[in-house]
C-alpha positions in Angstrom: 59.1 111.3 55.5 58.8 107.9 56.6 59.7 107.3 60.3 61.1 103.7 61.6 61.0 102.3 64.9 64.3 101.6 66.1 64.7 99.2 69.0 67.7 97.3 70.7 68.0 93.4 69.4 66.7 92.2 72.6 63.6 93.9 72.5 63.1 93.5 69.1 63.1 89.5 69.4 60.7 89.8 72.1 58.3 92.1 70.3 58.4 90.0 67.3 56.3 86.8 67.9 54.9 86.2 64.3 57.9 86.2 62.2 58.7 82.5 62.2 55.0 81.8 61.5 54.9 84.3 58.5 58.1 82.3 57.2 56.2 79.2 57.6 53.2 80.1 56.0 55.1 81.3 53.1 57.0 78.4 52.8 53.9 76.4 53.0 52.6 78.4 50.0 55.7 77.9 47.8 56.0 81.8 47.6 59.4 83.7 47.1 59.7 86.8 49.6 59.4 88.9 46.5 56.0 87.6 45.6 54.7 87.8 49.1 55.9 91.7 49.1 54.2 92.3 45.9 50.8 90.7 47.2 50.9 93.0 50.4 51.9 96.3 48.4 48.8 95.5 45.9 46.8 95.7 49.2 48.5 99.1 50.0 51.0 98.4 52.7 54.7 99.5 52.5 57.0 96.7 52.6 60.0 95.6 50.7 61.8 92.3 50.5 64.4 93.4 53.0 61.7 94.5 55.8 60.0 91.0 55.2 63.4 89.2 55.5 64.0 91.2 58.9 60.4 90.3 60.1 61.1 86.4 59.3 64.5 86.2 61.1 63.0 88.4 64.0 65.4 91.6 63.7 62.5 93.8 63.1 58.7 94.0 64.4 55.5 93.9 62.3 53.4 96.9 62.5 49.5 96.0 63.4 48.7 96.7 59.4 51.2 94.2 58.1 50.0 91.6 60.6 46.3 92.0 59.3 47.6 92.0 55.8 49.7 89.0 56.3 46.7 86.9 57.8 44.4 88.5 54.6 47.2 87.3 52.1 47.7 83.8 53.8 44.0 83.3 54.0 44.1 82.8 58.0 43.0 84.3 60.9 45.0 86.7 62.5 45.4 84.5 65.5 47.2 81.7 63.3 50.2 84.2 62.9 50.8 84.2 66.9 52.3 81.2 68.8 50.1 79.1 70.7 50.0 80.4 74.5 51.9 78.6 77.0 49.9 77.1 79.6 50.5 78.6 83.4 51.5 76.1 86.1 49.3 78.3 88.3 52.0 79.0 90.7 52.1 82.7 92.1 56.1 83.3 91.0 57.9 85.3 93.7 55.9 84.7 96.8 57.0 82.5 99.7 54.2 80.4 100.8 
């Protein structure tokens, strides 16, 4: 029996930071969602087109294994799936100076 992680919509959106880049890399390759799902399934990952669609639209989070396989299938380093880090202003927030 499979167990699925259930989260609230706000929590899911904050937890899924790779979805937009997964969609971008897929579009760049000219692949359909079905083709990407097939490639991942051949590498032993359980994923359906619906799961992929939910990851790409930030409705579901990707597992650590899915992230590694996304990177492998796209031929990119895992870090490329994540958005760039935002630069800090260096200010400490919440303290009066």
